[in-house]
C-alpha positions, -999 to 999 in steps of 0.1 A, spaced: 477 150 -829 493 167 -799 512 143 -776 507 164 -744 479 187 -733 492 215 -712 474 242 -691 497 273 -687 488 292 -656 482 328 -665 502 344 -637 532 366 -632 559 361 -644 549 347 -678 568 317 -692 602 326 -708 604 326 -746 627 296 -746 602 275 -727 573 285 -750 595 276 -780 603 242 -766 565 235 -761 558 246 -796 585 222 -810 572 193 -791 537 200 -806 520 204 -772 484 215 -770 484 247 -750 456 264 -731 459 294 -708 438 298 -676 440 320 -645 441 304 -611 407 319 -603 392 304 -634 405 269 -624 392 274 -588 359 291 -595 349 283 -630 321 259 -640 334 223 -636 322 212 -671 341 242 -686 375 232 -671 401 220 -696 413 185 -697 451 183 -695 481 161 -686 503 190 -673 496 222 -654 526 245 -660 530 272 -633 557 297 -622 574 290 -589 560 322 -576 524 308 -577 508 299 -544 514 261 -540 483 254 -519 461 272 -544 476 253 -572 469 220 -553 432 231 -548 430 238 -586 443 203 -593 417 188 -570 390 205 -591 406 193 -623 406 158 -609 368 159 -606 366 169 -643 388 142 -660 417 132 -638 445 153 -622 472 168 -643 508 167 -631 520 201 -618 552 213 -633 566 246 -619 594 265 -637 617 292 -625 647 312 -636 658 327 -604 631 320 -576 647 288 -564 635 293 -528 599 294 -540 607 263 -562 617 244 -531 583 249 -515 566 234 -546 589 204 -546 580 198 -510 543 197 -521 552 170 -547 553 191 -578 577 185 -607 599 213 -620 618 228 -649 649 251 -647 671 266 -674 683 257 -699 649 251 -715 662 229 -743 635 213 -764 647 178 -759 649 182 -721 615 199 -718 599 173 -742 613 144 -722 601 158 -689 566 167 -701 562 133 -719 571 116 -686 545 138 -668 519 130 -694 525 92 -690 521 96 -652 489 116 -656 476 89 -680 485 62 -655 467 81 -627 436 84 -648 437 47 -656 440 38 -619 412 62 -611 390 46 -637 399 11 -625 390 22 -589 357 36 -601 349 4 -620 359 -17 -590 337 4 -568 308 1 -592 313 -36 -594 313 -38 -557 281 -18 -554 265 -39 -581 276 -70 -562 261 -56 -530 228 -49 -549 229 -84 -562 233 -98 -527 205 -75 -516 183 -89 -544 190 -124 -534 183 -117 -498 150 -100 -507 141 -129 -529 144 -150 -498 116 -130 -482 93 -136 -511 76 -171 -511 93 -196 -533 60 -214 -537 24 -206 -529 1 -229 -508 -29 -231 -531 -62 -246 -517 -78 -273 -538 -103 -257 -561 -85 -223 -562 -58 -207 -584 -33 -181 -573 -11 -164 -598 15 -137 -592 35 -113 -614 64 -94 -597 87 -70 -616 109 -47 -596 118 -13 -611 154 -18 -598 174 -47 -586 157 -45 -552 121 -35 -547 97 -19 -522 67 -40 -533 61 -74 -518 35 -102 -517 30 -132 -494 7 -161 -492 6 -184 -462 -17 -206 -441 -34 -195 -409 -54 -212 -382 -39 -247 -387 -45 -246 -424 -82 -236 -422 -75 -201 -436 -52 -186 -462 -35 -153 -458 -29 -131 -489 -8 -100 -486 2 -74 -512 20 -43 -501 39 -13 -514 65 6 -494 69 42 -503 99 50 -525 122 25 -543 156 11 -539 177 -3 -510 160 17 -482 125 6 -494 137 -30 -497 150 -31 -462 117 -16 -449 98 -42 -470 117 -70 -453 109 -56 -418 72 -52 -426 68 -86 -442 85 -103 -412 63 -84 -386 31 -91 -404 37 -128 -409 52 -135 -375 24 -117 -357 -4 -133 -378 11 -169 -375 14 -165 -337 -20 -150 -329 -37 -184 -323 -72 -195 -334 -93 -168 -317 -126 -159 -332 -137 -123 -333 -171 -106 -331 -165 -78 -357 -186 -48 -364 -193 -41 -401 -183 -10 -420 -218 3 -418 -221 8 -381 -230 -15 -352 -243 -45 -371 -229 -77 -356 -214 -105 -377 -208 -142 -371 -175 -149 -354 -148 -150 -381 -119 -174 -379 -87 -157 -388 -99 -121 -382 -80 -118 -349 -46 -128 -365 -54 -103 -392 -62 -74 -369 -33 -82 -346 -8 -84 -374 -17 -50 -390 -23 -32 -357 9 -45 -341 30 -37 -372 17 -2 -374 24 3 -337 60 -10 -340 67 12 -370 53 44 -356 71 39 -323 105 31 -338 107 42 -374 86 73 -378 117 95 -384 128 74 -413 97 86 -432 89 52 -447 54 37 -447 36 11 -466 1 6 -481 -11 -29 -479 -39 -53 -486 -41 -82 -462 -69 -107 -468 -78 -139 -450 -97 -164 -471 -119 -193 -461 -112 -217 -489 -143 -238 -481 -169 -211 -484 -150 -184 -504 -156 -157 -477 -129 -132 -474 -122 -108 -444 -96 -82 -451 -79 -49 -441 -70 -24 -468 -45 0 -453 -44 29 -478 -37 5 -507 -51 6 -543 -85 -10 -539 -83 -46 -551 -109 -54 -577 -134 -83 -574 -143 -96 -609 -175 -115 -610 -178 -147 -629 -210 -135 -646 -192 -106 -663 -204 -77 -642 -183 -47 -638 -153 -51 -614 -161 -41 -578 -134 -23 -558 -130 -34 -522 -131 -6 -496 -102 10 -479 -105 2 -442 -77 22 -426 -46 43 -433 -12 31 -445 9 13 -419 37 33 -403 20 67 -405 -4 73 -376 2 59 -341 -28 42 -324 -50 44 -355 -80 21 -359 -83 -5 -386 -117 -20 -394 -125 -51 -413 -139 -54 -448 -158 -85 -461 -162 -100 -496 -174 -132 -511 -157 -151 -539 -182 -174 -557 -172 -200 -584 -160 -180 -614 -150 -150 -594 -115 -135 -593 -99 -111 -568 -72 -89 -585 -48 -72 -561 -21 -49 -575 3 -21 -566 3 14 -582 30 4 -606 2 -10 -628 -21 20 -634 9 44 -631 30 26 -658 43 54 -680 47 54 -718 77 72 -734 57 104 -736 50 102 -698 13 94 -697 -1 68 -673 -18 36 -682 -46 49 -659 -74 33 -639 -100 36 -668 -78 16 -692 -71 -9 -665 -108 -14 -659 -114 -18 -696 -88 -46 -697 -104 -63 -667 -140 -62 -681 -153 -97 -687 -147 -129 -666 -111 -142 -670 -105 -178 -680 -81 -182 -651 -59 -162 -628 -29 -167 -650 -49 -154 -680 -57 -122 -660 -21 -114 -649 -7 -123 -683 -32 -99 -699 -25 -71 -675 13 -76 -676 13 -75 -714 -8 -43 -713 17 -27 -689 47 -37 -710 31 -25 -743 22 9 -727 56 13 -712 74 4 -744 109 17 -745 104 40 -714 121 32 -681 100 13 -656 94 39 -629 78 18 -602 77 -18 -590 49 -38 -606 31 -65 -585 -1 -83 -594 -18 -112 -576 -50 -130 -589 -70 -152 -566 -93 -172 -588 -121 -196 -579 -129 -217 -610 -165 -227 -617 -158 -264 -617 -140 -263 -584 -143 -290 -558 -141 -275 -524 -111 -283 -501 -113 -303 -470 -120 -283 -439 -92 -299 -420 -66 -281 -442 -54 -312 -461 -68 -299 -494 -38 -277 -502 -14 -280 -531 18 -260 -535 25 -240 -566 61 -230 -573 
């Protein structure tokens, strides 16, 4: 096996016979390339070598440029220039840091010099690989820190009203995600806020945007007081009974959209979201669906799932847009299933989606519990994905009202916390 790989620069003058014979005797692997081939050829076609052998008459700066390209391929070779008479040209190369050979080209001397250059080239590759590994480890460490920070934005535990069940499944496609969910109390514990959102794109940028949106929504909603709202229905001018929690809901979504469109429109990020406010005592739900996959209301009597309307655009897209309110009722036995598009758009190894129709088939029939529902859907997503890469974040939230539920106290004391 050759001990040294050598690129001989095809340039004038050619290497003397004594130098070529010394290379043959040391069993070097030789390949000849022109300077233009090294500078302009396809990167993947460039040879891998320990030494670049060039005449002193070659342009030193052009040789350095060729070495920079070779470094991108598989580490930089050591430049060794030779000459018989052009010692002034040799001095210019030495000033550039190149090694050299001069007569007599004795096999033992040439072999020792090139073996030394080969070891230096190998050490350079090793250091480059070590730097690359350290950089990768540093990036992975930063991603891990980002994942831990993001985990801090997701609720460690969920405040669950007595007589209700809330179950969540959250699987990022990468170490950090653009999906998020949140569950928190409003109106001094009289209402429960449920949020599921999906920031466009994936990775670190989407995760940062997720943290911003989650903070804006929760802070605004929690600080909007106990106002009631006379809200118009989706069908026109019909008036509804004042709804506790609707004002924090509208304020949170509208203010978040306003902030994002004023300050971050150029970044090109936006989020679809479902934000619902539940009255645990009655099961009434007021919500805003900003361009999100319509959540599905599963009836306890086994009727087909009913999608909840979209009531406005995604947040962060249109300045001064109007969000209207949607209403739903969860009776004993009913379940609200909220999800991101990572569920119906889960891909199998051949590339086909799980699809909305298959998802509806899996949701047909009343679930025994919220956990039963998310477990069933998560298993279906995993089986469909199989060995394929997970392309998108998967988030599912099931809000279930069991039939044998005993209603919570209206003063907000009927909450339990589920980790």
